[in-house]
Rosetta silent file (secondary structure, phi, psi, omega in degrees, C-alpha in Angstrom):
SEQUENCE: XXXXXXXXXXXXXXXXXXXXXXXXXXXXXXXXXXXXXXXXXXXXXXXXXXXXXXXXXXXXXXXXXXXXXXXXXXXXXXXXXXXXXXXXXXXXXXXXXXXXXXXXXXXXXXXXXXXXXXXXXXXXXXXXXXXXXXXXXXXXXXXXXXXXXXXXXXXXXXXXXXXXXXXXXXXXXXXXXXXXXXXXXXXXXXXXXXXXXXXXXXXXXXXXXXXXXXXXXXXXXXXXXXXXXXXXXXXXXXXXXXXXXX
SCORE:     score description
SCORE:     0.000 S_00000001
   1 L     0.000  144.600 -175.844    2.353  -10.630   16.952 S_00000001
   2 E   -74.918  134.342  177.105    4.129   -7.786   18.634 S_00000001
   3 E  -111.099  -26.569  174.729    7.994   -7.976   18.763 S_00000001
   4 E  -145.587  126.572 -173.511    8.642   -4.636   20.443 S_00000001
   5 E  -136.368  153.871  168.617    6.208   -2.545   22.470 S_00000001
   6 E  -113.204  135.131 -170.345    5.935    0.485   24.645 S_00000001
   7 E  -125.654   90.933  168.843    3.392    0.440   27.427 S_00000001
   8 E    62.622   46.020  177.277    2.514    3.943   28.727 S_00000001
   9 E   -73.828  145.345  178.979    6.087    5.192   28.726 S_00000001
  10 E  -140.128  134.391  175.706    6.742    8.687   30.174 S_00000001
  11 E  -135.416  121.790  175.022   10.040   10.617   30.262 S_00000001
  12 E  -102.021  146.388  165.060   10.565   13.999   31.996 S_00000001
  13 E  -126.056  100.385 -174.174   13.512   16.394   31.807 S_00000001
  14 L    64.792 -130.044  173.397   13.037   18.797   34.578 S_00000001
  15 L   -85.838    3.302 -179.186    9.645   20.271   34.057 S_00000001
  16 E   -95.500  135.458  175.876    9.447   19.228   30.445 S_00000001
  17 E   -98.794   99.619 -174.607    7.539   16.137   29.584 S_00000001
  18 E   -68.672  -39.366 -175.139    9.474   14.751   26.513 S_00000001
  19 E  -140.200  124.984 -174.108    7.296   11.657   26.183 S_00000001
  20 E  -118.567  107.773  167.471    3.839   11.371   27.758 S_00000001
  21 E    51.690   41.423 -174.124    1.985    8.023   28.598 S_00000001
  22 E   -83.236  126.626  178.470    2.993    6.699   25.017 S_00000001
  23 E  -131.428  138.513  165.629    1.868    3.114   24.000 S_00000001
  24 E  -167.881  171.226  179.893    2.448    1.264   20.717 S_00000001
  25 E  -132.473  140.161  166.870    3.457   -1.957   19.226 S_00000001
  26 E  -107.978  123.916 -175.087    5.840   -2.865   16.458 S_00000001
  27 E   -90.193  153.511 -179.293    4.718   -6.117   14.813 S_00000001
  28 L   -57.872  136.983 -178.979    7.015   -8.805   13.489 S_00000001
  29 L    65.820   18.615  178.387    8.265   -8.126    9.962 S_00000001
  30 L   -95.633  147.777  162.290    6.545   -4.676   10.068 S_00000001
  31 E  -114.048  115.885 -173.033    7.936   -1.331    9.109 S_00000001
  32 E  -109.678  118.750 -177.418    6.502    1.215   11.464 S_00000001
  33 E   -93.442  128.324  174.173    7.079    4.938   11.028 S_00000001
  34 E  -106.459  115.347  178.301    7.290    7.382   14.042 S_00000001
  35 E  -126.985  162.987  171.970    6.834   10.948   12.856 S_00000001
  36 E   164.633 -179.913  179.856    6.260   14.297   14.185 S_00000001
  37 L   -65.534  167.339  168.036    7.652   17.932   14.526 S_00000001
  38 L   -55.216  131.116  177.906   11.111   18.755   15.659 S_00000001
  39 L    79.189   21.471  174.946   11.222   18.396   19.463 S_00000001
  40 L   -82.770   -7.781  173.589    8.217   16.073   19.586 S_00000001
  41 L   107.844   10.142 -167.758   10.054   13.521   21.688 S_00000001
  42 H   -63.410  -55.646 -178.433   10.848   10.998   18.811 S_00000001
  43 H   -57.577  -45.942 -177.291   14.570   10.485   19.586 S_00000001
  44 H   -57.126  -41.277  169.836   13.745   10.307   23.287 S_00000001
  45 H   -55.024  -48.781 -178.954   11.383    7.311   22.523 S_00000001
  46 H   -61.393  -41.241 -177.559   14.229    5.637   20.764 S_00000001
  47 H   -63.377  -32.704  178.489   16.613    6.256   23.789 S_00000001
  48 H   -71.522  -40.224 -175.459   13.915    4.612   26.093 S_00000001
  49 H   -65.729  -33.942 -174.087   13.500    1.743   23.723 S_00000001
  50 H   -96.202   -7.892  177.835   17.228    1.062   23.351 S_00000001
  51 L    97.851   -1.436  178.829   18.251    1.415   26.891 S_00000001
  52 L   -62.925  -36.012  169.079   20.179    4.752   26.672 S_00000001
  53 L  -140.486  145.793  178.726   17.801    6.285   29.181 S_00000001
  54 L   -81.526  142.126  173.610   15.186    4.646   31.382 S_00000001
  55 L   -63.357  156.540  175.483   11.540    5.844   31.176 S_00000001
  56 L   -78.596  -22.087 -174.978   10.322    7.533   34.419 S_00000001
  57 E  -151.265  153.446  174.982    7.033    5.469   34.135 S_00000001
  58 E    87.326 -175.003 -168.222    5.824    2.557   31.898 S_00000001
  59 E  -145.601  145.950  167.939    7.662   -0.290   30.371 S_00000001
  60 E  -103.258  138.892  170.864    9.296   -1.436   27.200 S_00000001
  61 E  -126.560  139.410  175.816    9.038   -4.993   26.039 S_00000001
  62 E  -118.330  116.599 -171.862   10.990   -7.039   23.590 S_00000001
  63 L    50.216   46.580  176.274    9.390  -10.372   22.533 S_00000001
  64 L    63.932    7.261  174.114    7.132   -9.860   25.542 S_00000001
  65 E   -97.989  136.749  178.044   10.034   -9.586   27.948 S_00000001
  66 E   -68.102  141.218  177.472   10.613   -6.329   29.897 S_00000001
  67 L  -103.307   16.934  179.305   13.809   -4.437   29.071 S_00000001
  68 L   -59.298  128.359  175.064   13.768   -2.452   32.404 S_00000001
  69 L    85.724   -5.460  179.126   17.232   -1.959   33.782 S_00000001
  70 L   -82.445  145.564  176.499   19.162   -3.273   30.805 S_00000001
  71 L   -82.363  160.126 -175.890   22.096   -1.363   29.345 S_00000001
  72 H   -55.727  -40.883  176.829   22.142   -0.464   25.656 S_00000001
  73 H   -61.518  -29.856 -178.770   24.685   -3.225   24.792 S_00000001
  74 H   -74.124  -36.052 -176.608   22.394   -5.910   26.466 S_00000001
  75 H   -70.557  -29.937  178.261   19.354   -4.611   24.568 S_00000001
  76 H   -70.240  -42.320 -174.200   21.543   -4.843   21.324 S_00000001
  77 H   -67.332  -26.807 -178.577   22.651   -8.460   22.184 S_00000001
  78 H   -73.503  -33.314  177.290   18.950   -9.360   22.643 S_00000001
  79 L   132.852   17.990  175.071   18.302   -8.127   19.012 S_00000001
  80 E  -111.072  115.349 -179.473   17.470   -4.482   19.034 S_00000001
  81 E  -115.553  157.246 -179.925   19.898   -2.298   17.003 S_00000001
  82 E  -146.064  160.739  175.111   19.778    1.355   16.282 S_00000001
  83 L  -117.751  171.894 -179.179   21.259    4.159   14.152 S_00000001
  84 L  -122.864  153.824 -171.535   21.600    7.776   15.320 S_00000001
  85 L   -70.269  -37.705  175.471   20.248   10.971   13.886 S_00000001
  86 L  -101.275  107.750 -174.656   23.795   12.372   13.846 S_00000001
  87 L   -56.989  144.288 -171.447   25.961    9.515   12.350 S_00000001
  88 L  -127.363   51.684  178.309   28.607    8.188   14.773 S_00000001
  89 L   -75.490  162.026  175.978   31.135    6.180   12.986 S_00000001
  90 L   -79.827  104.179 -158.570   34.570    5.469   14.434 S_00000001
  91 L   -69.407  -33.585 -169.189   36.299    8.121   12.196 S_00000001
  92 L   -99.230    8.985  178.146   39.978    6.909   12.269 S_00000001
  93 L  -116.336  167.758 -174.822   39.384    3.301   11.595 S_00000001
  94 E   -79.178  165.978  175.098   38.367    1.604    8.392 S_00000001
  95 H   -58.276  -39.627  174.876   34.893    0.882    7.128 S_00000001
  96 H   -56.746  -52.464 -176.666   35.652   -2.819    7.615 S_00000001
  97 H   -64.585  -29.181 -177.694   36.652   -2.303   11.183 S_00000001
  98 H   -70.055  -43.457 -176.777   33.651   -0.155   12.045 S_00000001
  99 H   -71.533  -26.631  173.735   31.276   -2.925   10.795 S_00000001
 100 H   -66.958  -22.636  174.406   33.280   -5.567   12.614 S_00000001
 101 H   -56.238  -54.178  179.294   32.594   -3.578   15.851 S_00000001
 102 H   -64.191  -40.625 -178.255   29.008   -4.443   15.276 S_00000001
 103 H   -69.200  -26.386  178.635   29.560   -8.094   14.195 S_00000001
 104 L   -75.313   -2.611  169.327   31.494   -8.762   17.418 S_00000001
 105 L   -70.762  -18.624 -177.981   28.305   -8.200   19.334 S_00000001
 106 L  -124.768  -45.757 -176.496   27.520  -11.685   18.068 S_00000001
 107 L   -75.752  144.604  177.365   30.537  -13.343   16.614 S_00000001
 108 L   -89.610  -18.804 -179.740   33.162  -14.927   19.019 S_00000001
 109 L  -123.655  158.509 -177.921   36.120  -14.729   16.752 S_00000001
 110 H   -70.593  -38.457  178.601   37.509  -11.850   14.666 S_00000001
 111 H   -54.877  -50.882 -178.757   37.693  -14.175   11.698 S_00000001
 112 H   -66.611  -44.512 -178.825   33.926  -14.823   11.742 S_00000001
 113 H   -56.224  -47.084  175.922   33.306  -11.193   12.467 S_00000001
 114 H   -56.322  -47.851 -176.669   35.372  -10.088    9.455 S_00000001
 115 H   -59.002  -45.565 -175.982   33.526  -12.570    7.228 S_00000001
 116 H   -65.658  -43.705 -176.088   30.032  -11.262    8.389 S_00000001
 117 H   -62.621  -40.837 -178.620   31.250   -7.667    8.055 S_00000001
 118 H   -68.503  -35.738  175.461   32.421   -8.129    4.533 S_00000001
 119 H   -61.623  -41.635 -176.580   29.120   -9.676    3.479 S_00000001
 120 H   -76.178  -31.879  178.941   27.120   -6.723    4.845 S_00000001
 121 H   -62.743  -42.158  174.774   29.563   -4.294    3.429 S_00000001
 122 H   -63.188  -48.435 -176.237   28.923   -5.838   -0.079 S_00000001
 123 H   -58.240  -44.796 -173.673   25.137   -5.899    0.569 S_00000001
 124 L   -80.195   -1.849  178.839   25.285   -2.026    1.544 S_00000001
 125 L    71.994   30.330 -178.591   27.187   -1.201   -1.571 S_00000001
 126 L  -113.048   17.958 -170.583   30.435   -0.126    0.342 S_00000001
 127 H   -69.134  -27.703  176.498   32.830   -2.639   -1.025 S_00000001
 128 H   -71.784  -14.350 -177.916   34.922    0.009   -2.820 S_00000001
 129 H  -111.347   14.311 -164.718   35.474    1.741    0.579 S_00000001
 130 L   -59.664  -37.615  179.274   36.108   -1.378    2.620 S_00000001
 131 L   -94.017   -6.097 -177.457   39.757   -0.279    3.758 S_00000001
 132 L   -83.370  145.317 -179.750   39.126    3.430    3.714 S_00000001
 133 E   -64.931  140.908 -173.425   38.899    5.368    6.941 S_00000001
 134 H   -62.907  -27.482 -169.176   35.330    6.400    7.809 S_00000001
 135 H   -71.231  -15.285  179.301   36.298    9.989    8.267 S_00000001
 136 H   -93.414   -3.352  177.317   36.878   10.124    4.350 S_00000001
 137 L   -79.785  136.964  169.861   33.384    9.087    3.504 S_00000001
 138 L   -64.655  162.406 -170.577   30.710   11.577    2.395 S_00000001
 139 H   -52.839  -48.467  179.596   27.517   11.892    4.368 S_00000001
 140 H   -59.476  -34.146  176.939   25.401    9.318    2.180 S_00000001
 141 H   -76.099  -29.564  169.746   28.104    6.698    2.648 S_00000001
 142 H   -64.118  -35.412  174.123   28.386    7.405    6.334 S_00000001
 143 H   -61.732  -46.841  179.242   24.652    6.831    6.538 S_00000001
 144 H   -63.677  -40.058 -179.689   25.164    3.426    4.817 S_00000001
 145 H   -64.282  -44.020  176.561   28.016    2.652    7.098 S_00000001
 146 H   -53.428  -47.483 -178.999   25.939    3.416   10.124 S_00000001
 147 H   -72.508  -43.130  176.946   23.197    1.028    8.953 S_00000001
 148 H   -53.722  -51.197 -172.812   25.783   -1.592    8.027 S_00000001
 149 H   -59.978  -37.788 -172.955   27.329   -1.573   11.570 S_00000001
 150 H   -75.602  -35.429  176.359   23.704   -1.963   13.133 S_00000001
 151 H   -66.632  -32.936  179.857   22.894   -4.892   10.658 S_00000001
 152 H   -59.975  -27.354  174.853   26.171   -6.605   11.700 S_00000001
 153 L   -69.141   -4.516  179.288   24.644   -7.168   15.256 S_00000001
 154 L    59.995   57.291 -170.605   22.208   -9.467   13.545 S_00000001
 155 L   -88.047  159.158  170.475   19.183   -7.641   14.943 S_00000001
 156 L   -88.950  -25.518  179.920   15.546   -8.758   14.963 S_00000001
 157 E  -132.288  135.897  164.526   14.538   -4.943   15.170 S_00000001
 158 E  -110.514  134.601  175.274   16.082   -1.944   13.734 S_00000001
 159 E  -113.437  108.907  177.459   15.452    1.500   15.046 S_00000001
 160 E  -103.492  117.224 -170.613   16.391    4.036   12.353 S_00000001
 161 E  -102.720   89.946  171.965   16.771    7.607   13.362 S_00000001
 162 L    67.337   43.833 -178.955   16.489    9.899   10.354 S_00000001
 163 L   -69.827  -13.343 -177.984   18.639    7.695    7.936 S_00000001
 164 L  -104.869    4.290  176.568   17.352    9.565    4.917 S_00000001
 165 L   -64.553  124.456  175.857   18.156   13.004    6.262 S_00000001
 166 L    94.483   -3.740 -176.876   20.455   14.978    4.087 S_00000001
 167 L  -100.182  153.862  173.217   20.241   12.715    1.102 S_00000001
 168 L   -78.627  172.660 -172.432   19.005   13.635   -2.467 S_00000001
 169 H   -60.903  -33.742  174.481   16.142   12.001   -4.101 S_00000001
 170 H   -67.789  -44.668  172.641   18.173    9.353   -5.980 S_00000001
 171 H   -56.246  -41.783  179.419   19.873    8.503   -2.645 S_00000001
 172 H   -67.836  -41.459  170.546   16.642    8.249   -0.913 S_00000001
 173 H   -54.610  -44.828 -176.754   15.334    5.863   -3.561 S_00000001
 174 H   -68.277  -36.113  172.356   18.345    3.708   -3.268 S_00000001
 175 H   -60.049  -50.368 -178.998   17.958    3.571    0.537 S_00000001
 176 H   -50.590  -53.149  176.391   14.333    2.737    0.236 S_00000001
 177 H   -54.716  -41.345  178.161   15.253   -0.306   -1.950 S_00000001
 178 H   -65.134  -39.665 -179.613   17.873   -1.444    0.526 S_00000001
 179 H   -74.149  -30.648  170.353   15.564   -1.175    3.533 S_00000001
 180 H   -53.207  -47.631 -177.349   12.925   -3.112    1.652 S_00000001
 181 H   -70.009  -37.235  172.230   15.365   -5.875    1.133 S_00000001
 182 H   -55.908  -53.541  179.727   16.331   -5.643    4.866 S_00000001
 183 H   -52.634  -39.847 -177.672   12.725   -5.972    5.890 S_00000001
 184 H   -68.729  -21.419 -179.872   12.207   -8.994    3.549 S_00000001
 185 L   -77.926   11.600  176.546   15.062  -10.738    5.520 S_00000001
 186 L    91.587    2.808  178.481   12.595  -10.880    8.517 S_00000001
 187 L   -82.400  129.594  172.403   13.949   -7.641   10.298 S_00000001
 188 E   -89.205  144.287 -173.909   11.247   -5.448   11.805 S_00000001
 189 E  -121.053  132.165  170.438   11.879   -1.699   11.338 S_00000001
 190 E  -122.322  117.558 -171.707   10.837    1.237   13.408 S_00000001
 191 E  -122.730  140.421  162.905   11.969    4.499   11.690 S_00000001
 192 E   -97.144  128.287 -174.681   11.878    8.205   12.639 S_00000001
 193 L  -154.443  141.409  172.649   11.885   10.083    9.401 S_00000001
 194 L  -101.956  -17.375  176.464   10.987   13.584    8.096 S_00000001
 195 L   -78.992   93.761 -166.870   11.388   12.487    4.501 S_00000001
 196 H   -66.467  -19.046  169.410    7.767   11.595    3.808 S_00000001
 197 H   -53.479  -43.817  179.645    8.691   10.068    0.584 S_00000001
 198 H   -74.540  -39.236 -176.792   10.558    7.279    2.461 S_00000001
 199 H   -63.293  -45.127 -172.101    7.608    7.117    5.051 S_00000001
 200 H   -70.012  -39.600 -172.974    5.086    6.673    2.318 S_00000001
 201 H   -79.757  -35.629 -171.740    7.153    4.092    0.413 S_00000001
 202 H   -93.516  -53.885 -161.434    8.237    1.926    3.397 S_00000001
 203 L   -78.357  146.159  172.561    5.899    1.877    6.212 S_00000001
 204 L   -89.939  -28.593  176.737    2.722   -0.180    6.730 S_00000001
 205 E  -136.250  150.922  177.790    1.686    1.964    9.709 S_00000001
 206 E  -125.938  128.991  174.063    2.394    5.413   10.903 S_00000001
 207 E  -111.132  125.124 -179.985    2.370    6.796   14.482 S_00000001
 208 E  -103.372  125.743 -179.836    2.367   10.620   14.906 S_00000001
 209 E  -123.279  152.891  176.251    3.405   12.219   18.171 S_00000001
 210 E  -137.455  123.249 -172.712    3.414   15.945   19.187 S_00000001
 211 L    48.924   43.443  170.660    4.929   17.089   22.323 S_00000001
 212 L    79.471    6.156 -174.990    5.591   13.592   23.361 S_00000001
 213 E  -118.701  136.907  178.593    1.776   12.521   22.940 S_00000001
 214 E   -68.240  134.113  175.545    0.409   10.304   20.265 S_00000001
 215 E  -119.949  -11.613  179.095   -2.093   12.343   18.130 S_00000001
 216 E  -162.329  155.817  170.177   -2.605    9.823   15.380 S_00000001
 217 E  -156.460  138.484 -177.263   -2.035    6.175   14.161 S_00000001
 218 E   163.767 -173.196 -178.232   -2.923    4.479   11.001 S_00000001
 219 L   -75.966  161.546 -176.631   -1.916    3.619    7.545 S_00000001
 220 H   -51.436  -40.925 -176.410    0.265    6.203    5.559 S_00000001
 221 H   -76.595  -24.612  172.264   -2.640    7.341    3.343 S_00000001
 222 H   -71.181  -41.266 -171.312   -4.885    7.783    6.292 S_00000001
 223 H   -71.883  -38.288 -176.080   -2.281    9.797    8.252 S_00000001
 224 L   -68.690  -13.643  177.900   -1.560   12.370    5.332 S_00000001
 225 L  -102.897   -2.449 -178.498   -5.206   13.161    5.323 S_00000001
 226 L   -72.536  118.192 -178.730   -5.615   13.556    9.149 S_00000001
 227 H   -56.505  -36.471  179.793   -6.469   17.157    9.907 S_00000001
 228 H   -67.170  -36.381  177.158   -4.856   17.109   13.222 S_00000001
 229 H   -68.437  -37.677 -178.345   -1.603   15.778   11.710 S_00000001
 230 H   -58.668  -50.382  179.621   -1.751   18.316    8.918 S_00000001
 231 H   -65.249  -40.199 -173.440   -1.976   21.175   11.482 S_00000001
 232 H   -84.382  -21.998 -169.964    0.562   19.836   13.777 S_00000001
 233 H  -140.074  -72.966 -169.576    3.151   18.571   11.357 S_00000001
 234 H   -62.380  -44.900 -177.670    2.637   18.132    7.565 S_00000001
 235 H    90.975  158.671  175.550    1.198   21.530    6.636 S_00000001
 236 H   -78.382  -17.450  177.798   -1.050   22.344    3.765 S_00000001
 237 H   -64.369  -40.497  177.945    2.171   22.667    1.599 S_00000001
 238 H   -59.439  -48.927 -178.997    2.675   18.912    1.910 S_00000001
 239 H   -61.112  -37.351 -179.905   -0.883   18.202    0.682 S_00000001
 240 H   -70.106  -39.578  174.272   -0.375   20.591   -2.298 S_00000001
 241 H   -61.506  -47.848 -178.063    2.857   18.773   -3.189 S_00000001
 242 H   -57.505  -44.330  176.087    1.157   15.381   -3.016 S_00000001
 243 H   -54.190  -41.901  176.333   -1.637   16.726   -5.305 S_00000001
 244 H   -59.666  -43.940 -179.648    0.935   17.815   -7.859 S_00000001
 245 H   -61.574  -40.993 -174.642    2.695   14.487   -7.777 S_00000001
 246 L   -81.827    0.000    0.000   -0.614   12.646   -8.301 S_00000001
């Protein structure tokens, strides 16, 4: 059953069509990847899904209810949380307080929010930095903090915008393990990602867009062999690397 869907959404910026007549569904408990070249419109899709910008045409549905006109905080309270391509922690407050900000979207008391935040901090492997200011964290830990804050809102759907960018292979593998655990908790995940190692390891389906238009959809092993996708995005170098790994 679909939990989040886009029905023919379109978004223009002046004369540029960033997203054109795009439709897709994220199923319950699914991990779905949205990939494509830089400038393909992927983050614009996330902005439309999460209420940051309204689509010019089409509709977004969460649990079969339209999200038209809702503000980002209202979409979040319904159960759709997101991370950002450029991580945006509150730099001058602690890791704990950052995660509590997310928890307070659901919890009515600071005591309950703190308890929930501490549990998520431990789950994310951030316990040693609980009282440290966010600005003191290196990028890999800031990525985890961003994810922890999103999880603290108790989402049913996570929109992850390049959470693996800038990580080394070991850090990518650790994050893959964490996201699999998140998904097993019943949270559906839609992820934008250029790290194909993560896409292949996590996603059940992949959607490819180019210039805001869907050019392919299918299982990961089907997508990496799709000629149009190879030309538009992956390139022959990717196939050569895959062959060497196999």
